[in-house]
VMD Tcl script that draws the C-alpha trace (Angstrom):
set ca {
  {62.01 71.89 0.65}
  {62.40 74.08 3.74}
  {59.49 76.32 4.68}
  {60.60 79.48 6.41}
  {58.97 82.54 7.92}
  {60.46 85.66 9.46}
  {62.14 84.34 12.57}
  {60.91 87.18 14.76}
  {57.22 86.35 14.52}
  {55.90 85.53 18.00}
  {52.15 86.12 17.90}
  {49.54 83.70 16.62}
  {46.41 85.72 17.35}
  {43.96 85.51 14.47}
  {46.33 83.56 12.19}
  {45.43 83.60 8.49}
  {44.42 80.64 6.40}
  {47.61 79.13 5.09}
  {49.25 78.79 8.49}
  {52.48 76.88 8.76}
  {52.06 73.73 10.84}
  {55.17 71.77 11.77}
  {54.92 68.23 13.16}
  {57.99 66.63 14.76}
  {57.85 62.84 14.88}
  {56.19 60.39 12.49}
  {54.83 57.81 14.91}
  {51.16 57.36 15.80}
  {50.86 60.83 17.29}
  {52.64 62.77 14.56}
  {51.63 60.90 11.40}
  {47.98 60.55 12.40}
  {47.79 64.27 13.26}
  {49.05 65.07 9.75}
  {46.48 62.72 8.21}
  {43.58 63.93 10.38}
  {44.34 67.50 9.29}
  {43.35 66.46 5.76}
  {39.71 66.35 6.86}
  {39.52 70.15 7.20}
  {39.00 71.99 3.91}
  {40.16 75.36 5.17}
  {43.59 73.84 5.93}
  {44.22 72.72 2.36}
  {46.23 75.87 1.71}
  {48.25 75.44 4.89}
  {51.85 74.36 4.78}
  {52.09 71.17 6.83}
  {55.58 69.80 7.41}
  {56.28 66.40 8.95}
  {59.83 65.94 10.24}
  {60.74 62.25 10.52}
  {64.16 60.70 9.81}
  {62.95 57.13 9.17}
  {61.67 56.10 5.77}
  {58.81 53.93 7.02}
  {56.00 54.29 9.50}
  {55.85 51.32 11.88}
  {52.50 49.94 13.01}
  {53.99 48.69 16.27}
  {51.03 46.66 17.65}
  {51.46 44.15 14.81}
  {55.26 43.91 14.74}
  {55.03 40.50 16.38}
  {53.42 38.98 13.29}
  {56.62 39.62 11.35}
  {58.38 36.96 13.42}
  {56.00 34.22 12.31}
  {55.38 35.49 8.76}
  {51.70 36.12 9.47}
  {52.21 39.62 8.09}
  {54.66 40.98 5.56}
  {57.01 43.88 6.05}
  {55.09 46.17 3.66}
  {51.88 45.65 5.65}
  {53.13 46.92 8.99}
  {55.84 49.28 7.71}
  {54.55 51.30 4.73}
  {56.68 54.16 3.45}
  {55.86 57.72 4.41}
  {55.94 58.70 0.74}
  {53.12 56.24 -0.03}
  {51.03 57.23 2.99}
  {51.34 60.97 2.33}
  {50.81 60.83 -1.45}
  {48.00 63.16 -2.47}
  {48.11 65.21 0.75}
  {49.43 68.70 1.42}
  {51.99 67.32 3.88}
  {55.65 67.85 3.07}
  {57.72 65.06 4.60}
  {61.27 66.00 5.54}
  {63.40 62.90 6.07}
  {65.69 64.45 8.60}
  {66.00 64.78 12.36}
  {64.82 67.70 14.47}
  {67.75 68.85 16.60}
  {66.34 71.83 18.49}
  {63.19 73.89 19.00}
  {63.22 77.60 19.78}
  {59.81 78.32 21.28}
  {60.40 82.07 21.34}
  {61.45 82.47 17.71}
  {59.10 79.65 16.61}
  {61.74 77.78 14.68}
  {62.70 74.10 14.47}
  {66.34 73.40 13.58}
  {67.06 70.13 11.76}
  {70.22 68.17 11.05}
  {72.51 70.21 8.84}
  {71.44 73.52 10.34}
  {68.37 74.29 8.21}
  {65.40 75.77 10.01}
  {61.64 75.49 9.66}
  {59.51 78.34 10.95}
  {56.04 77.56 12.22}
  {52.81 79.11 13.37}
  {51.81 75.91 15.12}
  {54.03 73.13 16.36}
  {53.12 69.51 17.19}
  {55.69 67.53 19.15}
  {55.28 63.74 19.06}
  {58.83 62.63 19.67}
  {57.98 59.30 21.34}
  {59.99 57.21 23.75}
  {62.92 54.81 23.81}
  {64.12 52.00 26.04}
  {64.90 53.12 29.56}
  {68.56 52.57 30.51}
  {69.21 50.21 33.41}
  {72.23 49.60 35.59}
  {72.38 45.83 35.12}
  {75.66 44.30 33.88}
  {75.45 42.98 30.34}
  {71.99 44.26 29.38}
  {73.22 46.74 26.77}
  {75.69 44.28 25.25}
  {73.77 41.01 25.32}
  {70.05 41.69 24.94}
  {67.85 42.52 21.96}
  {65.07 45.09 22.20}
  {61.86 45.01 20.19}
  {60.91 48.60 19.38}
  {61.81 49.16 15.73}
  {61.55 47.46 12.36}
  {65.28 46.75 12.51}
  {64.75 45.10 15.91}
  {62.06 42.81 14.47}
  {64.14 41.83 11.44}
  {67.22 41.27 13.62}
  {65.25 39.03 15.97}
  {63.87 36.94 13.13}
  {67.34 36.54 11.60}
  {68.80 35.59 14.98}
  {66.12 32.95 15.59}
  {66.77 31.44 12.17}
  {70.49 31.40 12.86}
  {70.01 29.68 16.22}
  {67.90 26.95 14.64}
  {70.55 26.36 11.98}
  {73.38 26.23 14.52}
  {71.49 23.83 16.78}
  {70.57 21.61 13.83}
  {74.26 21.17 13.00}
  {75.27 20.23 16.54}
  {76.27 16.70 17.60}
  {72.94 16.18 19.40}
  {70.77 18.18 17.06}
  {67.51 16.37 17.68}
  {67.67 16.93 21.45}
  {69.32 20.35 21.61}
  {66.81 23.07 22.54}
  {67.16 26.78 21.81}
  {66.98 28.60 25.13}
  {65.33 32.04 25.02}
  {64.74 34.38 27.95}
  {62.20 37.18 27.68}
  {62.60 39.82 30.39}
  {59.40 41.70 31.13}
  {55.88 40.41 31.74}
  {54.00 43.32 30.22}
  {52.16 43.06 26.89}
  {55.34 43.26 24.79}
  {57.07 40.48 26.74}
  {54.03 38.20 26.73}
  {53.43 38.73 23.00}
  {57.09 38.12 22.20}
  {57.18 34.92 24.25}
  {54.18 33.46 22.42}
  {55.40 34.31 18.92}
  {58.99 33.17 19.56}
  {57.69 29.92 20.99}
  {55.54 29.28 17.91}
  {58.46 30.14 15.62}
  {60.82 27.71 17.36}
  {58.22 25.00 17.98}
  {59.38 21.98 19.95}
  {63.00 23.16 19.56}
  {62.45 26.19 21.78}
  {62.54 26.49 25.55}
  {61.22 29.90 26.57}
  {61.44 31.55 30.00}
  {59.50 34.73 30.82}
  {60.86 36.75 33.74}
  {59.06 39.58 35.55}
  {59.65 41.47 38.79}
  {55.94 41.76 39.56}
  {53.59 39.27 41.15}
  {51.73 38.64 37.89}
  {52.07 39.13 34.16}
  {50.00 41.80 32.39}
  {49.40 43.56 35.69}
  {47.37 46.55 34.36}
  {45.04 44.30 32.35}
  {41.71 42.76 33.33}
  {41.76 39.39 35.13}
  {40.13 37.55 32.24}
  {42.80 38.71 29.82}
  {45.57 37.78 32.24}
  {44.04 34.33 32.62}
  {43.92 33.82 28.85}
  {47.57 34.82 28.59}
  {48.61 32.47 31.38}
  {46.77 29.60 29.71}
  {48.35 30.36 26.32}
  {51.84 30.43 27.84}
  {51.17 27.17 29.67}
  {50.02 25.45 26.46}
  {53.35 26.37 24.93}
  {55.31 25.14 27.96}
  {56.68 28.63 28.51}
  {58.20 28.89 31.98}
  {56.95 32.01 33.82}
  {59.02 33.37 36.72}
  {57.33 36.19 38.63}
  {58.70 38.19 41.56}
  {62.08 37.60 39.96}
  {64.66 40.25 39.08}
  {67.60 40.16 36.68}
  {71.05 40.57 38.21}
  {73.25 40.16 35.12}
  {73.22 39.07 31.48}
  {76.02 37.47 29.50}
  {76.27 36.22 25.94}
  {74.69 32.88 26.85}
  {73.33 33.22 30.40}
  {70.93 35.28 32.49}
  {71.48 35.55 36.24}
  {68.18 35.95 38.08}
  {67.36 36.57 41.72}
  {64.26 35.53 43.66}
  {63.73 35.25 47.39}
  {67.30 36.36 48.05}
  {68.80 33.52 46.01}
  {70.45 33.71 42.60}
  {70.19 31.27 39.72}
  {71.92 31.18 36.36}
  {69.77 30.37 33.31}
  {71.21 29.18 30.01}
  {70.05 31.66 27.37}
  {71.10 31.62 23.72}
  {68.94 34.70 23.13}
  {67.79 37.28 25.68}
  {65.02 39.74 24.82}
  {64.57 42.95 26.79}
  {60.94 44.12 27.02}
  {61.04 46.33 30.08}
  {60.30 50.02 30.44}
  {60.61 53.10 28.28}
  {61.33 56.75 28.83}
  {60.43 59.83 26.76}
  {62.97 60.98 24.23}
  {64.86 64.11 25.34}
  {63.17 67.50 25.21}
  {64.27 69.38 22.10}
  {63.38 72.86 23.29}
  {65.98 75.50 23.96}
  {63.66 76.81 26.69}
  {62.84 74.63 29.68}
  {59.26 73.45 30.21}
  {57.45 71.71 33.04}
  {57.64 67.92 33.12}
  {56.84 65.01 35.42}
  {59.27 62.63 37.13}
  {59.45 60.43 34.04}
  {60.39 63.38 31.83}
  {57.02 63.66 30.08}
  {56.03 67.23 29.28}
  {53.06 68.64 31.19}
  {50.18 69.79 29.03}
  {46.79 71.38 29.42}
  {43.81 69.14 28.85}
  {43.68 70.51 25.30}
  {47.17 68.98 24.79}
  {48.69 72.45 24.48}
  {52.03 72.93 26.15}
  {51.71 74.98 29.33}
  {52.61 78.64 28.63}
  {52.70 78.06 24.84}
  {49.30 78.20 23.15}
  {50.58 77.24 19.71}
  {52.53 74.13 20.75}
  {50.90 70.73 21.18}
  {52.53 67.67 22.75}
  {51.12 64.14 22.52}
  {52.05 60.50 22.64}
  {54.68 58.93 24.89}
  {56.40 62.29 25.46}
  {53.32 63.94 27.04}
  {51.75 63.72 30.49}
  {48.09 63.81 29.48}
  {45.48 64.04 32.23}
  {41.72 63.56 32.05}
  {38.97 65.45 33.88}
  {39.59 63.34 36.99}
  {43.38 63.81 36.74}
  {43.80 60.23 35.56}
  {46.67 59.75 33.13}
  {46.14 58.48 29.58}
  {48.30 55.39 28.87}
  {51.36 55.42 26.64}
  {49.75 53.30 23.92}
  {49.01 53.54 20.24}
  {45.31 53.68 21.10}
  {45.81 56.81 23.20}
  {48.14 58.38 20.64}
  {45.79 58.22 17.68}
  {42.89 59.44 19.81}
  {45.05 62.36 20.90}
  {46.07 62.99 17.28}
  {42.43 63.40 16.31}
  {41.92 65.97 19.09}
  {45.10 67.89 18.17}
  {44.02 68.08 14.53}
  {40.54 69.29 15.56}
  {42.05 71.90 17.88}
  {44.40 73.14 15.18}
  {41.48 73.41 12.77}
  {39.52 75.39 15.39}
  {42.38 77.72 16.29}
  {43.10 78.57 12.66}
  {39.50 79.80 12.52}
  {39.86 81.85 15.69}
  {37.98 79.35 17.86}
  {38.97 77.90 21.21}
  {40.53 74.42 21.51}
  {38.64 71.68 23.35}
  {39.93 69.23 25.98}
  {41.08 65.76 25.09}
  {39.17 62.95 26.78}
  {40.74 59.54 26.40}
  {38.26 56.68 25.96}
  {39.63 53.27 26.81}
  {38.16 50.94 24.20}
  {39.82 47.79 25.50}
  {43.01 45.76 25.38}
  {44.27 43.19 22.89}
  {47.31 40.93 22.94}
  {48.53 38.34 20.49}
  {49.28 35.06 22.23}
  {50.81 33.13 19.34}
  {49.93 32.16 15.78}
  {46.16 32.33 15.35}
  {45.74 33.01 19.08}
  {44.96 36.21 20.97}
  {43.20 37.69 23.97}
  {40.77 40.59 23.82}
  {38.92 42.59 26.46}
  {36.48 45.39 25.64}
  {33.71 46.91 27.76}
  {33.46 43.88 30.04}
  {33.64 41.24 27.29}
  {36.62 38.86 27.15}
  {37.41 36.75 24.09}
  {40.25 34.34 23.41}
  {41.63 32.00 20.77}
  {41.12 32.25 17.02}
  {38.03 34.45 17.24}
  {39.96 37.00 19.29}
  {42.87 36.78 16.81}
  {40.52 37.56 13.90}
  {38.91 40.43 15.80}
  {42.30 41.85 16.76}
  {43.54 41.73 13.20}
  {40.36 43.33 11.89}
  {40.49 46.16 14.44}
  {44.12 46.91 13.69}
  {43.58 46.86 9.93}
  {40.80 49.41 10.47}
  {43.24 51.55 12.49}
  {45.98 51.57 9.85}
  {46.89 55.02 8.56}
  {45.14 55.46 5.19}
  {42.21 53.98 3.29}
  {44.51 52.89 0.50}
  {46.83 50.99 2.82}
  {43.94 49.50 4.81}
  {42.41 48.18 1.58}
  {45.66 46.52 0.49}
  {46.18 44.82 3.84}
  {42.50 43.82 4.09}
  {42.56 42.21 0.63}
  {45.43 39.95 1.62}
  {43.79 39.12 4.97}
  {40.52 38.20 3.28}
  {42.41 36.08 0.73}
  {44.13 34.18 3.54}
  {40.83 33.73 5.38}
  {39.16 32.48 2.21}
  {41.89 29.93 1.62}
  {41.76 28.79 5.25}
  {38.01 28.17 4.94}
  {37.83 26.92 1.34}
  {40.78 24.53 1.13}
  {39.80 22.20 4.00}
  {36.22 22.08 2.67}
  {37.42 21.40 -0.90}
  {39.77 18.63 0.23}
  {37.02 16.94 2.22}
  {34.87 16.86 -0.91}
  {37.73 15.85 -3.17}
  {40.64 14.13 -1.37}
  {42.73 14.37 -4.55}
  {42.38 18.16 -4.79}
  {45.63 20.16 -4.71}
  {45.70 23.91 -4.16}
}
mol new
graphics top color blue
foreach p $ca { graphics top sphere $p radius 0.5 }
foreach p [lrange $ca 0 end-1] q [lrange $ca 1 end] { graphics top cylinder $p $q radius 0.2 }
display resetview
């Protein structure tokens, strides 16, 4: 269903209850804004439209658990229809093609248009293109559900191929992970645990250390976890070229060719292109400049958040491009929309950094929060619990939590039961 208003409407002063709110993008920023709006009773008669072409929301921080079967696809990629059931949000499974800020209209694929009183843009980011031969043709990214499923299928295929070779027992699977940020480190640990003794993993980063923005304790935990898995870490090393089965690296002015059956690209993103027909201010990375209230400069009724926004705090410090920042921003956008529809002024967004968490393999993680660093299985349990709590809806959280508690119960009960009764079978 397409919601339309007279295209010439340009003023939003004293808007009535029942305003039309259009949200472009169903990631953390967009979906969570739509869900947070459900808290405000006076918005129940509003027409809220979420424009998102994909059929499933992706809880990206836990994508890595798909590789090792610690989590199932339905847990980290629930459908939008299930998440939005019982709300007043109309989900349009289509793509926004253009935004006319003057006429207050969003044009979608096929030419239909959605008029709005308020617009929320959470269009996200994608991999940043690089001018390195072979990267586009011979590397896999890890940003979508399809990426995760493709990686798992490729790893399974590599194990099967190596097992059929003439020297199967001694033939390793060589994997190169490019990028020493959280995504690269998390990928390296999970891929290593998936392949086991058959895998030989190399992590390559241009910087002097992995996880550079993170606290020292968390970096140390990550380095120890990689070392336990015999993952080779090459810092201050750049990539010169990638082929179907090699990666050419350069360090100290010298080049070296690595054998690589699988090369994973976990380096850099850039905001998706601006959809507006009218130009707006942006930073060097292409992120749109906003007020502290997350309103677009010069457009009171347009909010921008997530990876596509340059969000600054009271001290001009930038909020990170993370899920944590996006769902905090979504809560502020929803509160500001609720205030503005009642004729009140919006409030500034203040990002609160609650900590950092990284998975370091199966049953292994690192966690830092307010000066406390945890590692190992305890950190893995804490990380999983925190992320379950942050999943989109109560209904989905409950389903995921039930399975997690069942697994935890079996992990605790079965060893105890077998010690008491060696003949016990689960």
